[in-house]
C-alpha positions in Angstrom: 24.2 13.4 20.7 23.7 9.9 19.5 20.9 8.1 21.2 20.7 4.5 21.9 17.8 2.7 20.2 14.7 1.8 22.3 12.7 -1.4 22.2 10.9 -0.3 19.0 14.1 -1.0 17.0 13.1 -4.6 16.5 9.6 -3.8 15.1 8.7 -3.9 11.3 6.2 -1.1 11.3 7.6 2.0 9.5 5.8 4.2 12.0 7.2 2.5 15.0 10.6 2.5 13.5 10.4 6.3 13.2 10.4 6.4 17.0 13.2 3.8 17.5 15.7 6.5 18.7 13.2 8.6 20.6 14.1 9.6 24.1 10.7 8.2 25.2 10.9 4.7 26.5 8.2 3.4 24.1 6.6 0.0 24.2 4.8 -1.6 21.2 1.3 -2.7 22.0 1.6 -6.0 23.9 1.6 -7.7 27.2 5.1 -6.4 28.2 3.8 -2.8 28.5 0.6 -3.7 30.2 2.5 -6.0 32.7 4.9 -3.2 33.5 2.1 -0.7 34.0 0.4 -3.0 36.5 3.7 -3.9 38.2 4.7 -0.2 38.6 1.1 1.0 39.1 1.4 3.6 36.4 -1.2 4.9 33.9 -0.6 4.2 30.2 0.0 6.9 27.7 -1.1 5.6 24.3 -0.3 7.3 21.0 -1.8 6.0 17.7 -0.6 7.3 14.4 0.9 6.3 11.1 4.2 6.9 9.2 3.0 9.4 6.5 0.9 11.6 8.9 2.0 15.2 9.0 0.5 16.0 12.4 2.1 12.8 13.8 5.5 14.1 12.7 4.7 17.5 14.2 3.8 16.1 17.6 6.8 13.7 17.5 9.1 16.7 16.9 7.4 19.1 19.4 6.8 16.5 22.2 8.3 13.1 21.9 11.7 14.4 20.9 11.6 16.9 23.8 13.6 15.8 26.8 11.1 17.4 29.3 8.2 15.5 27.8 10.2 12.3 27.6 11.3 12.6 31.2 7.6 12.9 32.4 6.5 10.0 30.3 9.4 7.8 31.3 9.0 8.5 35.0 5.3 8.6 35.4 3.7 6.6 32.5 4.1 3.5 30.4 4.2 4.9 26.9 2.8 2.7 24.1 2.9 3.4 20.4 0.5 1.9 17.8 0.5 2.0 14.0 -3.1 2.6 13.2 -2.8 0.9 9.8 -1.5 -2.3 11.4 -4.0 -2.2 14.2 -7.2 -0.5 13.1 -9.0 -2.6 15.7 -7.3 -0.7 18.4 -7.7 2.6 16.6 -11.5 2.1 16.2 -12.1 1.7 20.0 -10.0 4.7 21.1 -11.1 7.0 18.3 -14.7 6.4 19.4 -13.7 7.3 22.9 -11.9 10.5 21.7 -15.1 11.5 19.9 -17.1 11.0 23.0 -14.7 12.4 25.6 -13.3 15.5 23.7 -15.1 15.7 20.4 -11.7 15.7 18.7 -10.7 13.0 16.2 -7.7 12.5 14.0 -4.1 11.5 14.2 -2.1 11.2 16.3 -4.6 9.9 18.7 -3.6 10.6 22.3 -5.1 8.5 25.1 -4.4 8.1 28.8 -5.7 4.9 30.3 -5.5 2.4 33.1 -3.2 -0.7 32.9 -6.4 -2.6 32.0 -6.7 -0.5 28.8 -9.7 1.6 29.8 -9.3 5.2 28.8 -10.1 8.2 31.0 -8.7 10.8 28.6 -8.7 10.8 24.8 -8.0 13.5 22.3 -5.9 14.1 19.2 -2.8 16.2 18.4 -1.6 18.1 21.5 1.2 20.7 21.4 3.8 20.7 24.2 2.6 23.9 25.7 -0.9 25.3 25.9 -2.0 28.4 24.1 -4.7 29.9 26.2 -7.4 27.9 24.4 -6.3 24.5 25.7 -3.8 22.7 27.8 -0.5 21.5 26.4 0.8 18.0 26.8 3.1 18.8 29.7 0.3 20.2 31.7 -2.0 17.3 30.8 0.5 14.7 31.7 1.2 16.3 35.1 -2.5 16.8 35.8 -3.5 13.2 35.2 -0.5 11.8 36.9 -1.4 13.8 40.0 -5.0 12.6 39.8 -3.7 9.0 39.4 -1.7 9.4 42.6 -4.0 11.3 44.9 -7.5 11.5 43.3 -7.8 8.2 41.4 -11.4 7.9 42.5 -12.3 10.7 40.1 -10.6 8.9 37.2 -12.4 5.6 38.1 -15.8 7.4 37.7 -14.8 8.0 34.1 -13.5 4.4 33.7 -16.8 3.0 35.0 -18.7 5.1 32.6 -16.6 3.9 29.7 -17.1 0.3 30.6 -20.8 0.8 30.9 -20.8 2.5 27.5 -19.3 -0.5 25.8 -21.5 -2.9 27.7 -24.6 -1.0 26.5 -23.2 -0.7 23.0 -22.6 -4.4 22.7 -26.2 -5.2 23.8 -27.8 -2.6 21.6 -30.3 -4.0 19.0 -29.9 -2.1 15.8 -32.0 -4.3 13.6 -34.7 -2.7 11.5 -36.2 -3.2 8.0 -34.9 -0.9 5.2 -37.2 0.8 2.7 -36.9 2.9 -0.5 -37.6 6.1 1.4 -34.1 5.8 2.9 -32.6 6.1 -0.6 -34.4 9.4 -1.2 -33.5 10.6 2.2 -29.8 9.7 1.7 -29.8 11.6 -1.6 -31.4 14.6 0.1 -28.7 14.4 2.9 -25.9 14.4 0.3 -27.6 17.3 -1.4 -27.6 19.3 1.8 -23.9 18.7 2.2 -23.1 19.3 -1.4 -21.1 22.5 -2.3 -22.8 23.8 -5.5 -19.9 26.1 -6.4 -16.9 23.9 -6.1 -18.3 20.4 -5.8 -17.6 18.1 -2.9 -19.3 17.9 0.5 -18.8 20.4 3.3 -17.2 23.9 3.3 -13.8 23.7 4.9 -11.9 20.4 5.1 -13.0 18.4 2.1 -12.5 14.7 1.6 -13.1 13.1 -1.8 -15.6 10.5 -0.3 -15.6 8.1 -3.3 -18.5 6.1 -1.8 -20.7 9.2 -2.1 -19.8 9.5 -5.7 -20.5 5.8 -6.4 -24.0 6.3 -4.8 -24.7 9.5 -6.8 -23.8 7.8 -10.1 -26.1 4.8 -9.4 -28.9 7.0 -7.9 -28.8 9.3 -10.9 -28.8 6.4 -13.3 -31.4 4.2 -11.8 -33.7 6.9 -10.3 -33.5 9.1 -13.4 -32.2 11.9 -11.1 -30.2 14.4 -13.2 -29.2 16.4 -10.1 -27.2 13.4 -8.8 -25.2 13.2 -12.0 -24.6 17.0 -11.9 -23.3 16.7 -8.3 -21.1 13.8 -9.3 -19.6 15.6 -12.3 -19.1 18.9 -10.6 -17.2 17.1 -7.8 -15.1 15.1 -10.2 -14.1 18.3 -12.0 -13.7 20.3 -8.8 -11.3 17.8 -7.3 -9.3 17.9 -10.5 -9.2 21.6 -10.7 -7.5 22.2 -7.4 -4.3 21.2 -5.8 -5.9 18.0 -4.4 -4.9 16.5 -7.7 -1.2 16.3 -8.6 -1.3 18.0 -12.1 2.2 17.0 -12.8 2.5 13.4 -11.6 -1.2 12.3 -11.3 -2.9 11.0 -8.2 -4.8 12.6 -5.4 -3.9 13.9 -1.9 -6.0 12.6 1.0 -8.0 15.8 1.5 -8.1 19.5 0.9 -8.2 22.3 3.6 -9.8 24.9 1.3 -13.3 25.0 -0.1 -12.1 25.2 -3.7 -9.8 22.1 -3.3 -6.7 24.3 -3.9 -4.7 23.5 -0.8 -4.2 19.8 -0.1 -2.7 18.1 2.9 -0.2 16.7 0.3 -0.3 13.1 1.7 -1.1 10.5 -0.9 -2.9 7.3 0.3 -3.1 4.2 -1.8 -6.6 3.4 -0.7 -7.9 6.9 -1.8 -6.3 6.6 -5.2 -7.6 3.1 -5.8 -11.2 4.1 -5.0 -11.0 7.4 -7.0 -9.6 5.6 -10.0 -12.7 3.5 -10.0 -15.0 6.5 -9.8 -13.4 8.3 -12.7 -13.5 5.1 -14.8 -17.2 4.7 -14.1 -17.9 8.3 -14.9 -16.0 8.0 -18.2 -18.0 4.9 -19.1 -21.2 6.8 -18.3 -20.4 10.2 -20.0 -17.5 9.4 -22.4 -16.0 12.7 -21.2 -12.3 12.4 -22.1 -11.3 14.4 -19.0 -12.3 11.5 -16.8 -10.3 9.1 -18.8 -7.3 11.5 -18.7 -7.5 11.6 -14.9 -7.8 7.9 -14.6 -4.9 7.2 -16.9 -2.6 9.7 -15.1 -3.7 8.3 -11.7 -2.9 4.7 -12.6 0.4 5.8 -14.0 1.2 7.5 -10.7 0.2 4.4 -8.8 2.4 2.2 -10.9 5.3 4.6 -10.7 5.2 5.4 -7.0 3.2 2.8 -5.1 3.8 -0.4 -6.9 6.7 -2.2 -5.3 9.2 -4.6 -6.9 7.3 -7.4 -5.1 4.4 -6.8 -7.4 2.2 -5.5 -4.7 1.2 -2.0 -3.6 2.5 0.1 -0.7 0.3 2.0 1.6 1.0 5.8 1.4 3.4 8.6 0.5 4.3 11.2 3.1 3.2 14.8 2.9 6.5 16.1 4.2 9.7 16.6 2.3 12.9 17.9 4.0 10.7 18.5 7.1 8.3 20.8 5.2 4.8 19.9 4.3 4.2 19.8 0.6 7.6 21.0 -0.4 8.1 18.1 -2.8 5.1 19.3 -4.9 5.5 23.0 -4.7 7.4 25.0 -7.3 9.4 28.2 -6.5 9.2 30.9 -9.0 13.0 31.1 -9.3 13.2 27.4 -9.9 10.6 27.5 -12.7 12.5 30.4 -14.4 15.7 28.4 -14.2 14.1 25.3 -15.8 11.9 26.9 -18.4 12.3 29.4 -21.2 10.5 32.7 -20.8 8.0 31.6 -23.4 7.5 28.2 -21.6 7.1 30.0 -18.3 4.5 32.4 -19.6 2.5 29.6 -21.1 2.8 27.4 -18.0 1.9 30.3 -15.8 -1.4 31.0 -17.6 -2.3 27.3 -18.0 -1.9 26.4 -14.4 -3.0 29.7 -12.8 0.2 30.1 -10.8 -0.8 33.3 -9.0 -4.0 31.7 -7.9 -2.0 28.8 -6.5 0.6 31.0 -4.7 1.4 29.2 -1.4 4.1 30.3 1.0 7.3 30.5 -1.1 6.0 28.8 -4.2 3.0 27.7 -6.4 0.5 24.9 -6.3 -0.5 23.9 -9.8 -4.2 24.2 -10.4 -6.8 24.8 -13.1 -9.3 26.8 -11.1 -9.6 29.5 -13.8 -10.1 27.1 -16.7 -13.5 26.7 -18.3 -15.1 23.2 -18.3 -14.5 23.0 -22.0 -10.8 23.5 -21.5 -10.2 20.9 -18.9 -9.8 17.8 -21.1 -7.5 19.4 -23.7 -3.8 19.6 -23.1 -1.6 21.4 -25.7 1.5 19.4 -26.7 3.6 22.3 -25.5 2.1 21.9 -22.0 2.7 18.2 -22.1 6.4 18.7 -22.9 6.8 21.2 -20.1 5.1 18.8 -17.7 7.5 16.0 -18.7 10.4 18.3 -18.2 9.3 19.4 -14.7 8.3 15.9 -13.7 11.7 14.6 -14.6 13.3 17.3 -12.6 11.0 16.7 -9.6 12.0 13.0 -9.6 15.6 14.1 -9.1 14.6 15.4 -5.7 14.8 13.1 -2.7 11.5 11.3 -2.6 9.1 11.7 0.4 8.9 8.8 2.7 6.9 5.9 1.3 5.2 3.5 3.9 6.1 0.1 2.4 3.7 -1.9 4.5 1.8 -4.3 2.3 -1.8 -4.4 3.5 -4.4 -6.9 2.3 -7.2 -4.3 2.3 -5.3 -1.8 0.2 -4.1 -4.5 -2.3 -7.7 -5.8 -2.6 -8.8 -2.3 -3.6 -6.0 -2.0 -6.1 -6.7 -5.3 -7.7 -10.3 -4.3 -8.3 -9.4 -0.9 -9.7 -6.7 -2.2 -12.0 -9.0 -4.9 -13.3 -11.7 -2.2 -14.0 -9.1 -0.2 -15.8 -8.3 -3.2 -18.0 -12.0 -3.8 -18.7 -12.5 -0.2 -19.7 -9.3 0.2 -21.8 -8.3 -3.3 -22.8 -4.8 -2.6 -21.6 -3.4 -6.0 -20.7 -0.7 -4.6 -18.4 -3.3 -3.6 -15.8 -4.7 -7.1 -15.7 -1.3 -8.6 -15.5 -0.4 -6.4 -12.5 -3.7 -7.2 -10.8 -3.3 -11.0 -11.2 0.3 -10.8 -9.9 -0.8 -8.9 -6.9 -3.6 -11.4 -6.2 -1.0 -14.2 -6.4 1.3 -12.5 -4.0 -1.5 -12.2 -1.5 -2.3 -15.9 -1.9 1.4 -16.9 -1.6 2.5 -14.6 1.3 -0.5 -13.4 3.3 -2.2 -16.8 3.9 -0.7 -19.3 6.4 -0.6 -23.1 6.2 -4.1 -23.3 7.8 -5.5 -21.0 5.2 -5.9 -17.9 7.5 -5.5 -14.5 5.9 -3.3 -11.9 7.5 -3.6 -8.1 7.5 -0.1 -7.0 6.7 3.3 -8.1 5.3 6.7 -6.4 5.7 10.1 -7.8 4.8 9.0 -11.5 4.8 6.9 -11.2 7.9 3.1 -11.5 7.8 1.3 -10.4 11.0 -2.1 -9.9 12.6 -5.1 -12.0 11.6 -7.0 -10.2 8.9 -9.7 -7.7 9.7 -13.1 -7.9 8.2 -12.3 -5.2 5.6 -9.2 -7.2 4.5 -11.6 -10.0 3.6 -14.3 -7.8 2.2 -12.0 -6.0 -0.3 -10.2 -9.2 -1.3 -13.5 -11.0 -2.0 -14.5 -8.0 -4.1 -11.1 -8.2 -5.9 -11.5 -11.9 -6.7 -15.0 -11.5 -7.9 -13.8 -8.8 -10.3 -10.9 -10.9 -11.5 -13.3 -13.7 -12.2 -15.6 -11.4 -14.2 -12.6 -10.1 -16.2 -10.9 -13.4 -16.9 -13.5 -16.2 -16.5 -10.9 -18.1 -14.4 -13.0 -20.2 -12.1 -10.4 -20.5 -9.4 -10.9 -16.8 -8.6 -14.6 -17.2 -7.7 -13.6 -20.2 -5.7 -11.1 -18.1 -3.7 -13.9 -15.5 -3.1 -16.2 -18.2 -1.8 -13.5 -19.7 0.4 -12.8 -16.3 2.0 -16.5 -15.9 2.5 -16.6 -19.3 4.4 -13.7 -18.0 6.5 -15.6 -14.9 7.4 -18.7 -16.9 8.3 -16.5 -19.1 10.6 -14.4 -16.5 12.3 -16.3 -13.1 12.1 -19.9 -13.9 12.9 -21.7 -15.3 15.9 -24.8 -16.7 14.2 -28.0 -15.0 13.0 -28.8 -12.4 12.1 -25.7 -12.3 9.9 -23.3 -9.4 10.4 -19.5 -9.4 10.5 -17.4 -8.4 13.5 -14.3 -6.3 12.6 -12.0 -8.9 14.2 -11.9 -12.7 14.2 -13.2 -14.6 17.2 -9.6 -15.8 18.0 -8.0 -12.4 17.6 -6.7 -10.4 20.5 -9.5 -9.5 23.0 -9.9 -5.8 23.3 -12.4 -3.6 25.3 -15.1 -4.1 22.7 -15.6 -6.2 19.6 -16.8 -3.9 16.9 -19.7 -4.9 14.6 -21.0 -1.9 12.7 -21.4 -0.5 9.2 -20.1 3.0 9.6 -18.2 4.3 6.6 -15.0 6.2 7.3 -12.8 7.5 4.6 -13.5 4.1 2.9 -16.7 2.0 2.9 -17.2 -0.2 5.9 -16.5 -4.0 5.7 -20.2 -4.8 6.3 -21.3 -2.5 3.5 -18.8 -4.0 1.1 -19.7 -7.5 2.1 -23.4 -6.8 1.5 -22.5 -5.9 -2.1 -20.2 -8.9 -2.4 -23.0 -11.3 -1.2 -25.4 -9.8 -3.8 -22.9 -10.3 -6.6 -22.0 -13.8 -5.5 -25.7 -14.7 -5.4 -26.1 -13.7 -9.0 -22.9 -15.2 -10.2 -23.4 -18.7 -8.8 -27.3 -18.6 -8.7 -27.5 -18.8 -4.9 -30.6 -16.8 -3.7 -29.7 -17.6 0.0 -26.7 -15.3 -0.3 -29.0 -12.5 -1.5 -31.2 -13.1 1.6 -28.1 -12.9 3.8 -27.1 -9.6 2.2 -30.4 -8.0 3.1 -30.3 -9.6 6.6 -26.9 -8.0 7.0 -28.1 -4.6 6.0 -31.2 -4.8 8.2 -29.0 -5.7 11.2 -27.8 -2.1 11.0 -31.2 -0.7 9.9 -31.7 1.7 12.9 -28.1 2.9 12.7 -28.4 3.4 8.9 -31.7 5.4 9.3 -30.3 7.6 12.0 -26.9 8.3 10.4 -27.6 8.2 6.7 -24.5 10.1 5.6 -22.2 7.6 7.4 -23.9 4.6 5.7 -23.9 5.6 2.1 -22.2 2.4 0.8 -24.7 0.3 2.7 -27.4 2.2 0.8 -25.6 1.7 -2.5 -25.8 -2.0 -1.8 -29.5 -1.7 -0.9 -30.1 0.2 -4.2 -28.4 -2.5 -6.1 -30.7 -5.1 -4.4 -33.8 -3.1 -5.3 -33.2 -2.4 -9.0 -33.8 -4.9 -11.8 -30.6 -6.7 -12.7 -29.4 -8.8 -15.7 -26.7 -11.4 -16.0 -25.1 -12.1 -19.3 -23.4 -15.5 -19.5 -21.2 -16.2 -22.5 -20.0 -19.8 -22.9 -17.2 -20.4 -25.4 -14.6 -22.8 -26.5 -11.9 -20.1 -26.3 -11.4 -16.3 -26.3 -11.9 -15.3 -29.9 -12.2 -11.9 -31.5 -16.0 -12.3 -31.5 -15.9 -13.0 -27.7 -13.7 -9.9 -27.1 -16.1 -7.8 -29.2 -19.1 -8.9 -27.0 -17.1 -8.3 -23.8 -16.1 -4.8 -25.0 -19.7 -4.0 -25.7 -20.5 -4.5 -22.0 -17.3 -3.5 -20.3 -17.0 -0.1 -21.9 -20.5 1.0 -20.9 -21.5 2.1 -17.5 -23.8 -0.8 -16.6 -23.5 -1.3 -12.9 -26.6 -3.5 -12.7 -25.4 -5.9 -15.5 -23.0 -8.7 -14.9 -21.2 -10.4 -17.7 -19.6 -13.8 -17.1 -17.4 -15.4 -19.7 -16.9 -19.2 -19.3 -14.5 -21.3 -21.3 -15.9 -24.8 -21.7 -12.6 -26.6 -20.9 -12.2 -24.7 -17.6 -15.6 -25.3 -16.1 -15.7 -29.1 -16.4 -15.2 -29.6 -12.7 -17.0 -26.5 -11.4 -20.0 -27.2 -9.2 -21.3 -23.8 -10.2 -20.9 -23.7 -13.9 -20.5 -27.2 -15.3 -24.2 -27.5 -16.2 -23.6 -25.1 -19.1 -21.7 -27.9 -20.8 -25.0 -29.7 -21.4 -25.3 -27.4 -24.5 -22.7 -28.6 -27.1 -22.6 -25.3 -29.1 -19.1 -23.8 -29.2 -20.5 -20.3 -28.5 -23.7 -19.5 -26.6 -25.1 -16.4 -24.9 -27.6 -16.4 -22.1 -29.5 -13.4 -20.7 -30.6 -14.1 -17.2 -32.8 -12.3 -14.6 -34.0 -13.4 -11.2 -32.0 -16.6 -11.4 -33.7 -17.6 -14.7 -32.1 -17.6 -18.1 -33.6 -17.2 -21.6 -33.0 -19.7 -24.3 -29.4 -19.5 -25.5 -28.4 -17.5 -28.5 -25.9 -19.0 -31.0 -25.6 -16.4 -33.7 -22.9 -13.8 -33.2 -24.9 -11.2 -35.1 -28.0 -11.9 -32.9 -25.8 -11.7 -29.8 -24.7 -8.2 -30.9 -28.2 -7.1 -31.5 -29.5 -8.5 -28.1 -26.6 -6.9 -26.2 -27.2 -3.5 -27.8 -30.9 -3.7 -26.7 -30.0 -4.9 -23.2 -27.5 -2.0 -22.7 -29.8 0.5 -24.2 -32.4 -0.4 -21.6 -29.8 -0.3 -18.7 
């Protein structure tokens, strides 16, 4: 039977479009649905998901394609569908409610609420029928509709409690000073969560948590804590060994559902891969272990091949499902391998990738769980040839769905990671891609008034940016400036900061709301520093403020960074493991830092030599700024360097004070060697 499209057919969101022919009479989030709910006196059924989510597909198939469920929803509810990646502001509120009401979080998020948007039920994936352990969706829908009709006073008790909760939350004072003890306590907390056998944190579902790894690297380096580096390296190797890592095509799945990282959820998120690329590059610079460079190189090749769109910007995610089966695109059937490979190749491939260990349903997950550490970084040429053959064959399969939303946050992350890849490897292509992505954002995601937007699809930008869009783009433009010395990049970063101050704060003490003051008014305007799968906007902004303070010699920005962190001091101290990136920023504030300023007529081989000395070392508390004299003439932040007429000068600065300039290239090399040795 061919269905007529519903009102979602005019939407741009890939997720909403997946439901455009659903029998459920869906509304997008907006006044039309809320007006109709009030007019018809119906409760609202809200479902929040995203287009590459396996559980979302599952619930759609089991429930929303089912005529019985559709009939109940259409007759008794106003059904509203939200793409969480377009509207993380909505997701944050109702995810918090799900945590409180049911203890269940995840996607799809399932909420039943009043026409005024106040929830009285919130959970996650729900099957159509119950299983003895919990109610199914049909039973839940009928139960709450009955209550809505004949026992609404019971529901209103919950509604009143929710409203009281948000009122108290908005008035809560979380300000408290930070101290060094918190850093040790955070390290101890991570140590408690750490899996000493397989790496990572936790025992069942394991997320990579790149912000934990960033913290461990810095804590180990600056606090001389070898156990932190051990945890970092064991986790980096553990994630690579299992099926979380795509051994054929590179890149990481979102999480693993087995302790040894073998069984992934198969979904690949751009944000995860951007942040993990950064971690592996830093680990390589610290240890010079070729394994970490191999993983970084394969990951960036995956990103360029599968997530970089023809527009020059990065898409959001790749679906776990293929032909309706989770992971089928990545799994190899034994018969298929025998068809594609010679017996000798199969035998070698079988041993190298431990196929029997990775047996999953009707096929194999490639893994290196049985390989010794010393064997991980080496790859025989015969294996490389087999991989090329199988990857070419895999690419003949119909590709899993790619969510082609262009998100400012994700592209900010990618710019930073690609620039760091360039700085580590000197591969110009990575920098070219990063600069092109930045230009696309400037051209297409900013309106005539200078306001940044969160997403772009098919020529349409929509939704005022969220705080994390700004935070990650400011980080990106800072990194571009450090890599290129192009002054306009730091000016963009400072302009974005001004916008955040204007639209995302309400005075002192400084902290950023997640949404702009002129964005849609929701139940609650979030202002917190909780890290999720990615670091929070406020944590990233604290680090951005510290970096900007150093770059433009502006101590006031450093003061604002600490004020920002202390605004969440009570929250940080109570939930250390949910504020690790805030503590990474605090650690950066506490340690001695150096700034290297190189002023030159042009980029010469000598300049590149000096840059490479710094960029190829893991020196996270050393900034290097390269300034070309012609390009800083009109800069309010750097033009004073022109008072010195020498064509090449090097300054070593600490605490907003610089030593006398060095003019001899040979002496510059010697000084940098000493600076980096003492890092």
